[in-house]
Structures are given as C-alpha cells and as structure tokens.
N, C-alpha and C positions, 0 to 999 in steps of 0.2 A: 424855631424848632427845626431840626434836621429831618430830612426825608426818612421814611420808614424802611424803604426797600431800595437801596442804591444799586446802580448798574455795576456790572463787573468792571474792575479797573485794570489797566495795564500795570506792568511791574513798576513799583515805586521804590525810592530810597528813603527809608524811615530811620531817623536818628533817635536814640534813646540814651538818657543819662542812667547808667547802671551802677552807680556807686553803692546803692543799697541792695544790689541783686543777691550777693552771697550771704547777706544777713537774713535770708528768708525764714530761717528757723525762729527768729525772734522779732521780726518786723512784718507788719502787714504790707508795707511797701515792697519789701523783698519778695514776698509770695506773689503779690500782684504782678511784679515785673517778670518773674520766672514763668508764671502761667501764661501771660500774654505773649511773651517772646517765643516760648515753646510752641504755643498754638500757631503763631504767625509764621514761624519758619517751616512748620509742617503742613500748613493749610493755605498758604498763599504763595504767589510768585515774587513777593517783595524781598528786597535785600535790607537787612537790618544792620545799621551801623551803631555799635555799642561803645559808648564813651565812658571810660573809667579813669581813675587816678593811679598813683604809684602803689596803692594798697589793694587794688582790684585784682582778684583772681577769679575768672569765670570758667565754669566747666561746660558752658554751652558751646557747641561746635556744630557747624553745618556749612554747606556750600554757600548759602545765602546769608552768612554772618560775617561781618567785618568788625574786628575789635580795634579800637583806637585808645591807647593809654597815653596820658599826658600828666606830668608832675603837677600836683596841686600844692601850692604854697599858701597863698591867701585865697580862701574859699570864694570870696566875692569876685575876685579877679578871674578865677577858674570858671565860675558860673557865667559871668557876663562877657569875658573876653576870649578865654581859651576855647570854651564850647562853641561860641559863635564863629571863631576862626576855623575850627575843625569842621563845623557844619558847612561853612562856605566852601572849603577846599573839597569836600565830598559831594557837593552839588545836591544836597538833600531836597526831597519833595515835601518832607514833613518832619518836624521835630516834636517828640513827645517828652515832656518833663513829668516825672512821676510824683512831683510834689509842687508846693506853691511857689517855688523859686525856679529860675531857669534863665536861659539866654534870651533876654527880651529883644535883642537886636538881630536875631537870625533873619536871613533873607527869605526863608521859606515859611509857610504857615506854621504856627505854634499851637500845640494842644497841651494844656496843663491839667493834671489830676490833683485835686485837693481833697485829701481824705478827711481832714478835720482842721480846725483852727485852735487847737489846744493852747498853743503858746500865747494867743490873744485872750483867750477866756480864762486862763489860769496863770497869769504872769508871775504870781508869787512863788511859783516853783523854781524860778531862776534866782540864783544868787545875784547880789548887787552888780557884780562885774559882767554879768550876762545880759542885764537889762538893756544896755545900749544896743547889743546885738539883736534883741527882740524888736526894738524900735526900727532897726534897719530891715529886719525880716518883714515887718508889717508893711513898710513902704514898698518892699520888693513884691510882696504878695499882691498888693493893689496894682502895681505897675504891670507885673506879668499877667495877671488875670485880665487887665484892660487890653494888653497887647494880644492876648491869645485869641485865636479864631473860635475856640471851643474850650469850655471848662467842664471837665468831667468830675463827678463826685459820686459818693457811694451810698447816700441815703437822702431822703427828702428832708430830714432834719439838718444834715450837713449843708444841703442846698440853701435852706433858710439862713443858716449862719453865714454862708458866702454872700448871700444877697444883703444881709444886714450889716455885716462887719466890713465887707470889701466893696459894697455898692455895685455888685455885678448884676446886670439885667437877667431876669429869670429865663428869658428866651435863649440866652447864651449858655445855659447850664444844662447838661444832660446827666440824669441819675442812672448809674449802672452799679448794682450792688457788688460787693465782693463775692467771690465764689468759694466753694468748698472743694478741695482737691479730691480726685477720685480715689485716692488711697485711704480716705477717711470713711471707713465702713466698719460695721460691728465686727470686733475680733471675738470669736467664740471658742477658739482653741484654748483649753485650759492650761496646757503646757506653756504656750506663748504668754498668756496673761501672768502666770506665776513667775516666769523668767524675768519679765519686765518689772513686775512688782518687787521682786527680790533685788533687782539691780538698783532700785531707788530706795530700798529699805522700807517698803510699804507693807503693812499688815492689814489685809482686807478683813471686813468690809470698810469702805472709806467714802467720804464726801470730798469732792475735788474742786479746786480753783486753779485756773491758769491765767497768769497775767502779771504785771509788775505791781509794785507796792506804793506807787504814787498816791497822794491823798485822794484824787478823784476816783481811783479804783475802789475806794471805800472798803478796803480789806479789814480794817479795824472793826467795822460793823459786822462783818462776817465772823470774826473771832468772837465778838460779843454774842452774836446769835448762836454760835455753836456752844458757847458756855451756858446759854440760857435754855438749851434743849433739856427735856426731861432726863433725869439721871439714867434711866434704863436705856435711853437712846444714845446719850452722850458717851456712856461707857462702852457701848457696843461698837461705835464707829471711830475711825481716825479722820481727822481733817488734814487733807494733803494739799499743799500749796506749791505750785511749780512755776519757776521762772528764774532767770539769772539774778544774782544779788544786785541791789541798788541802794542808794542812800537811805531809803525809808524801811528797809528790811529790819534793821535793828529795833525800830519802834514797835514793829509788829511782834518780834520775838519777845520784847519786854512786856508787851500787853498780854500775850499768851501766858507768860509766867505769872503776871499779876492776877489773871483770871482763873488761874489754877488748872489750865488745860494744856500746859506745855507737854505733858507726857502723852497727850492724845493728838498733838499737832505736829505735823511733819513738814518741814521746809526742805524740799528735795532739790532745789537749785535748777541749773540749766538742764533742759530736756533735749535729748536727741530727737530730731525730726521723725526718724523711723519708729520711735517708741510712742509717739503721741496717740495714734489710734488705739493702741492697747491700754494706755492710761485712761483715756476717755471711756473706753468700753468697760473697763474693770470697775469703774466707779458706780456706786448706787445712785448718786445724785451729783449733778454739777451745779455750782452756785456762782453767780456773777453779779455782784451788788453795785456795779459801777454807777457813778453819778453822771458821767459824760462819756459818750462814744460817738465817733464819726460813723462807725458801723457796728463793730462788736463781733469779731469772727469766732472767738472761742465757743460761745453758746451754739453757733451754727455747726461747728465741728463736733461738738458733743452730741447734738441731735443726730448728725449724720452717722455717728458711731452707736446710735441706739440708746443714748443715756438721757434720762429725764433732766430738765433744767429748771432752776429757779433764777430769775433775773430781775434786775431793777426795772421799774416802769418808766425810766427817764430816757430822754433824747431819742436815739435811733433804735434802742433795743426792742421796743414793741414792733417795729417794722421787721426786725430780723426773725423773732420767734413767733409772731402772730399769735394764734390760739393754741400753738403746740407746746408752749411752756407756761410756767406759773409766774406771773408778773406781780411784784410786790413793791410797796412804797419803801425806798431805802432809808427814809427818815423815821419810819415807824419801828421802834425797837421791839415791838411785839410781832409784827406781821411776818418778818423774815424767819425767826425761829419757829413760829407756828406753822408756816408753810413747809419748812424743812421737816419738822416732826411729822406732820400729816402725811407727806409723801413717803417718808422713810418707813412709816408704820402701816402704810396701806399699799400692799403689793399690786392690787388690782388697778388703783389709780396710777401707780408708777408705770405699770405695763401699758396702760392706755396712753400716757404721756410719751412713752418711748415710741409707740407706733405712730403717733401724730408727729413727733419730731422727725422720724425717718421720712415720712411723707413730705413734710415741710422742706427738709433739706434737699430733696430732689429738684426743687424749683431754683436751686442756686448752683447748677452744674457749670463747671469751669468752661467746657467747650461751648455751651450756649452763650455764656456771658462774653467770653473772648471773641466769639464770632461777631456778636453785635458791636463790640468795641472796634474790631477791625473794619466793619462796615462804616462806622462813624469816622474813623481816621481816613478811610478812602474818600469819603464825601468831602472832608475838609481839604484834602490834597487836590481833588478834582476842582473844587471852587478856586483854590489858589492858582491853578494852572490855566483857568479859563479867562 
C-alpha cells in the first residue's frame, strides 16, 4: 500500500494515452482523463505529454501540455511500439494508461487504470470475429498489470475482479472512485428545464435512464418494470432513455412496442454534455437496473443533480449510492416496479432521498479525488527515480 501523505515532488514529465479524451460525453474513461489532466495542469508543476492518434482532436491547451500525435494503423503496434518510442524520446518520469492495455515496455514507471473487466466477464457480447481480439486483450491486461508499478481502479468490487481474473496482488491495487463533475448540480430554472426537455421531445413528468442498451445494462427489465406500474402511475409519466444508438437498441424498441408502452417510452439518442444536468434535474426518478458496473457514474450524477435514484443491488452500485438510493434485486420482477411506484407516489420519501443523494454526492468531488490520484502518481515516480 502506498503512503498516505507523500512529500511534494519536483516537476515531472507525465505521459498519458488520450485516445478516449474527446469521447468524454459518452465514456467514463474520457471524463476520467479530462478531469485528471485539467486538475493536473492547473494544480501541479508537472508537464503532461498527451499521446493521440490521427483521429485525436483535443481542446486542452496550457503551457505545461505537450501533444504528440502519431498515426495508428495496427492498434497493438501503436500500443506497444509507437507509445513506447514516443515515451522514450520524451524522457518521461511516469506513464499513465487509462485502461487495461498500454505500453508494457516503457522505461519509466507505468500506472494503469482498470475501470472494469467487462470484456472478460461478458465475452458473448463480441461477435465471433472479435473473440480472438478479446483473447489478446486478456493476455495484454495480465501482462500490463504485472508490469505496472500501480494498478488503479474505481471500486472495491472492481478490485476483487482484478485480483480474481488477472491475479494481481491486492497490495498493488489502489481504489479511487470516479468523481462527479462540479457542473452536475440541481437545475432549478424552469425556463432552462423546459428548453432542454423540448430539445429532446420530452413531455414531463418523466422517469429517466442514461446508459447504453447492452444486455448487462438490463434495460429490458426496466421496460417491463415500467409496463408493470399501476395504470394511474404509468399513464402519468414518460420513460425517457438517453444514449447514442447501439446494436441492442432495436430489441428495446420492439419490447416497448410488445409491452404496449411505446407511446410512453422515449428514446432520445445522444445527449449533449451541457444538457445532462438539466435532464437529470428534470426527472422525477432515475432508474439504473444494471447487472454489472465497474463503478456506475450515472446514478451519482443523478444524485448530484438532486434526483432520487433506484438502482440494482449488484456489483459496485451499493458502494456508489450507499443509503442515499433505493437498492433493488434486478432479478425480482416485482421489486423494481414496486420501488418505482412507491417513490413516485410518495413525495415525502422522494424529497428525503433527494436530500440524502445530494449529501452523498459531495463525497465524490472531482478536485479531492484528482488530488489524491496526483499524489499517488508522484509517489510512483519518486520510487522509480530512487
């Protein structure tokens, strides 16, 4: 376990793979990178070397940022050869990989962040021609985590998966939760709420879900739960589902039609980052029935915006919501609609949940979590130079 209070370090050269950076509106990795780098360039004397490919366009600019772009043809070659060559040329003190793959042969200390191991736990998501790729990723994840000086992850549950599936020693793993951005606060201005709702064709009041439609997200159970609500509740609310389309969206649309709730179900597609706080704030209830999460950021964002949440009691989600949300067994076809109906019909309980959620979310401030991560990175670099 690393020390709790590291000494102040001299300026370092920190390299970061930023290929996910500008996807932060749709990926947890993108938000993680944006928050950490933004904090680092404003609160440390370190220089950040940001490595991207021909598709990378970053808006981050500062005196202590250096952007390095190199053509990516074969991803495995880029990961292992191109990145290592760039890192060597820049004389890095530390390299941070924001996922389970990275340049295992860099000459400086390596830190990797493993958010989840979904590809190992749900291999059936991949079509047959992607399964060899998954086998390579599994080998790479084991190799990189063995090579790394430190493995960061986002929950105790994810830590357990890393220990079990990759064989990483617990002492080498540090848990740092994801953070909720400071822009996620309750939006109370009626005009703003109305403008955003009209932009996405939403007719309030509504129940909200944000996330993809992959099977582990369990969206079909949410559709069934909504269809099972008492008629006086179901006819009053819309069910709003937001994310970019994916291969599983069609199945959810067909199920909504079969359940007779298509007219009360709205698939609003990709959401602009700036609109997210208003969409969370305008909802009467946020429901997240996922069967597996490395962390589970949407419920935390919803709580930070003052919205009551109902979430699955699986994997990391109890760690995120604590006693501030309503936990339900996602395999119980009665528990979810019963919880939704109770909260929607009981304003006092809903207001109490909203207050507890706001208090809970304050424990996940971006500045606090990024500060701790910078301390950990500094410690690893110190040890590498000693």
